[in-house]
C-alpha positions in Angstrom: -13.8 -17.7 -52.4 -12.7 -13.7 -52.0 -11.1 -12.2 -55.5 -7.6 -11.8 -55.3 -6.4 -8.1 -54.9 -2.8 -6.6 -55.1 -1.4 -3.5 -54.0 1.0 -0.4 -55.5 2.5 1.5 -53.4 5.4 4.0 -54.3 8.0 5.8 -52.1 8.9 9.3 -53.2 12.6 9.1 -51.7 13.8 13.1 -51.7 16.9 14.8 -52.3 18.7 13.7 -48.9 19.3 10.2 -48.4 17.3 9.4 -45.0 18.6 5.9 -43.3 15.0 5.3 -42.5 14.4 4.5 -45.7 15.4 1.2 -44.8 12.9 0.6 -42.3 10.4 1.3 -44.4 11.3 -1.1 -47.2 11.3 -4.1 -44.3 8.0 -3.1 -43.3 6.8 -3.8 -46.7 8.9 -6.6 -47.1 7.3 -8.3 -43.9 3.7 -7.9 -45.2 2.0 -10.9 -46.6 -0.3 -9.6 -49.4 1.0 -9.3 -52.7 2.5 -5.8 -53.0 4.3 -4.0 -56.3 6.7 -1.6 -54.9 7.7 1.8 -56.9 11.1 3.4 -55.6 11.0 7.0 -56.9 14.0 7.9 -55.7 15.4 11.8 -56.9 18.8 11.7 -54.4 20.7 9.4 -56.7 22.8 8.6 -53.9 24.8 5.6 -53.9 23.0 4.0 -50.2 19.5 4.2 -51.8 20.9 2.4 -55.3 21.9 -0.4 -52.1 18.9 -0.5 -50.5 17.1 -1.2 -53.8 19.1 -3.7 -54.4 18.6 -5.2 -51.0 14.9 -5.5 -51.4 14.5 -6.3 -55.4 12.3 -8.7 -54.3 9.6 -6.4 -53.9 10.6 -3.6 -56.0 8.9 -3.5 -59.5 10.0 -0.3 -60.6 12.8 1.7 -59.6 14.3 5.1 -60.9 17.1 7.1 -59.8 17.4 11.1 -60.4 15.8 14.2 -60.6 12.0 14.3 -60.8 9.3 17.1 -60.6 8.3 16.8 -57.0 7.0 14.2 -54.8 3.5 14.3 -56.0 4.9 13.9 -59.5 6.8 10.9 -58.6 4.0 8.9 -56.9 2.0 9.5 -59.9 4.9 8.1 -61.9 4.9 5.0 -59.1 1.1 4.8 -59.6 1.6 4.3 -63.3 4.7 1.9 -63.3 3.5 -0.7 -60.7 0.5 -2.6 -61.1 -1.9 -3.0 -58.6 -5.3 -2.8 -57.5 -5.1 -0.8 -54.4 -2.7 2.5 -54.2 -0.9 3.8 -51.5 2.1 5.7 -50.6 4.9 5.8 -47.8 7.2 8.6 -47.5 11.1 7.3 -46.7 10.5 7.7 -42.7 6.9 5.9 -42.6 6.4 2.2 -42.1 3.7 -0.3 -42.2 2.6 -2.1 -38.9 2.7 -5.8 -39.1 0.2 -7.5 -40.9 -1.5 -3.8 -42.2 -2.0 -4.6 -45.5 -3.7 -8.3 -44.5 -6.0 -6.3 -42.7 -6.9 -3.8 -45.8 -7.2 -6.3 -48.3 -9.4 -8.4 -46.6 -11.6 -5.1 -46.0 -11.5 -4.6 -49.4 -12.3 -8.2 -50.4 -15.3 -8.4 -48.0 -16.8 -4.7 -48.9 -16.5 -4.2 -53.0 -18.4 -1.0 -53.0 -15.5 1.0 -50.6 -13.5 3.0 -52.6 -11.0 4.1 -49.8 -9.9 2.4 -46.6 -7.8 4.5 -44.1 -6.7 3.5 -40.4 -4.8 5.2 -37.2 -1.1 5.9 -37.5 1.2 5.9 -34.3 3.5 9.3 -34.2 6.7 8.7 -33.5 8.8 11.5 -32.7 12.9 12.2 -31.0 11.5 13.1 -27.6 8.4 11.2 -26.7 7.0 7.9 -26.5 4.4 6.9 -29.6 1.2 8.2 -29.7 -1.8 7.7 -31.6 -2.6 10.5 -34.1 -5.2 13.1 -32.7 -6.4 14.4 -35.7 -7.7 11.3 -37.6 -11.1 10.2 -37.2 -14.2 9.0 -39.1 -15.5 9.7 -42.0 -17.4 13.3 -42.2 -18.2 16.6 -44.4 -15.4 17.7 -42.1 -13.0 16.6 -44.2 -13.7 19.5 -46.6 -12.1 21.7 -43.7 -9.8 19.7 -42.3 -7.3 16.7 -43.6 -8.6 13.8 -41.1 -6.7 11.0 -42.8 -3.1 9.9 -42.4 -1.8 9.4 -45.6 0.1 6.7 -44.6 -2.7 4.7 -43.2 -4.5 5.3 -46.5 -5.7 3.1 -49.3 -7.6 3.5 -52.4 -8.8 1.3 -55.2 -7.1 2.1 -58.1 -10.3 2.7 -60.4 -11.6 5.5 -57.9 -8.1 7.5 -58.2 -8.0 7.2 -62.1 -11.6 8.5 -62.0 -10.6 11.9 -60.5 -7.5 12.0 -62.8 -5.0 11.0 -60.5 -3.0 13.1 -58.0 -2.1 16.4 -58.9 1.4 16.9 -59.6 1.4 20.6 -58.6 1.1 19.8 -54.8 4.0 19.8 -52.7 2.8 19.7 -49.3 -1.1 18.8 -49.3 -1.6 16.4 -52.3 -3.1 14.1 -50.3 -5.7 15.8 -48.8 -6.4 17.5 -52.4 -7.0 14.0 -53.2 -9.4 12.8 -50.3 -11.3 15.7 -50.9 -12.0 15.2 -54.6 -12.6 11.4 -54.0 -15.4 12.2 -51.9 -16.4 15.0 -54.3 -16.7 12.2 -57.4 -18.6 9.7 -54.7 -16.1 7.6 -53.4 -17.2 5.7 -50.5 -14.8 6.0 -47.4 -14.4 3.4 -44.7 -12.5 4.2 -41.3 -11.0 1.4 -38.8 -9.3 2.2 -35.5 -6.3 -0.2 -36.0 -2.9 1.1 -36.3 -1.7 0.7 -39.8 1.3 2.6 -39.8 4.1 4.3 -37.9 4.8 8.2 -39.1 8.0 10.1 -38.0 7.8 13.8 -36.9 10.5 15.6 -36.9 12.2 19.1 -37.3 13.6 18.0 -40.9 10.6 16.3 -42.4 7.7 18.1 -44.2 5.2 17.6 -41.8 7.2 19.4 -39.4 7.5 22.4 -41.1 4.9 25.2 -41.4 5.8 28.0 -43.5 4.3 30.1 -46.3 4.1 28.2 -49.1 2.5 25.0 -47.1 -0.1 27.5 -46.1 -0.6 28.8 -49.4 -1.7 25.2 -50.6 -3.8 24.5 -47.5 -5.9 27.5 -48.2 -6.0 26.6 -52.2 -7.7 23.6 -50.9 -9.9 25.1 -48.3 -11.3 28.0 -50.7 -12.3 25.4 -53.3 -14.5 23.9 -50.7 -15.7 26.4 -48.1 -16.4 29.7 -47.6 -13.8 32.4 -46.4 -14.6 32.9 -42.9 -14.8 28.7 -42.6 -11.4 29.0 -44.2 -9.5 31.5 -41.8 -10.8 29.4 -39.1 -9.4 26.4 -40.8 -5.9 27.5 -41.3 -6.1 28.9 -38.0 -6.9 25.8 -36.6 -4.1 23.7 -38.6 -1.4 26.2 -37.3 -2.7 25.3 -33.4 -3.0 21.7 -34.0 0.7 21.6 -35.8 2.3 23.3 -32.8 0.3 21.0 -30.4 1.7 17.8 -32.2 4.9 18.7 -33.8 6.3 21.1 -31.5 5.0 20.0 -27.8 5.0 16.6 -29.0 6.4 15.5 -25.5 3.3 17.1 -23.8 1.0 15.3 -26.2 2.7 12.0 -25.6 1.7 12.3 -21.7 -2.0 13.0 -22.2 -4.6 10.4 -22.2 -4.8 9.8 -25.5 -1.3 8.6 -25.9 -2.0 6.2 -22.8 -4.4 4.7 -25.3 -1.6 3.5 -27.7 
């Protein structure tokens, strides 16, 4: 008999209420694995309070009010919600049916693996959903390109605690920084092509924003792991990918890659 595993999933809710939070919570409620959800809500909006009441059967920790940012909220939620496997969803992300069952089965069968991640389906306002084109199998390219989709990535608590957790000082690339530090510490990664989440990309999301603050954080992660030339190439490549995915999503949706979804 395979040993039991439990999930700890944090949802960091931003200062403005997003109605997609309801779909996010519903996707977690539909999972068939033991899951403790932490809702860390800095908006304190009445709509969030109501959703928290509606899904109180899965929410084991909730906090409404100001916090120190998204990464700090994720760290808070993981500390408060018990679970062997950690992950987080933004309010506009949602898990696919049976996603946690697939992840749990893999972790039970492979106790030597620390990080398991899969594909994501990108949802936009202007196009049919399409597979995330940047996601790929584990490789050294992680040091200069984030090839992991955060809502589809799950990590053993022991591996995260071994590196001191998520960096609460980061605002945009706390996920990439976390993956790199896990790899540097010897964590073992596994990739599955299964679609584990749906991710919304839009003008109002952080993912869809490319500004100086985000580029500074990207540069910070790159320079820790790469030379100056490699870092410059990677920043340029990231900017081009950003425009290709977020700004011209309609074109991407008509590509052969999108048809595969």
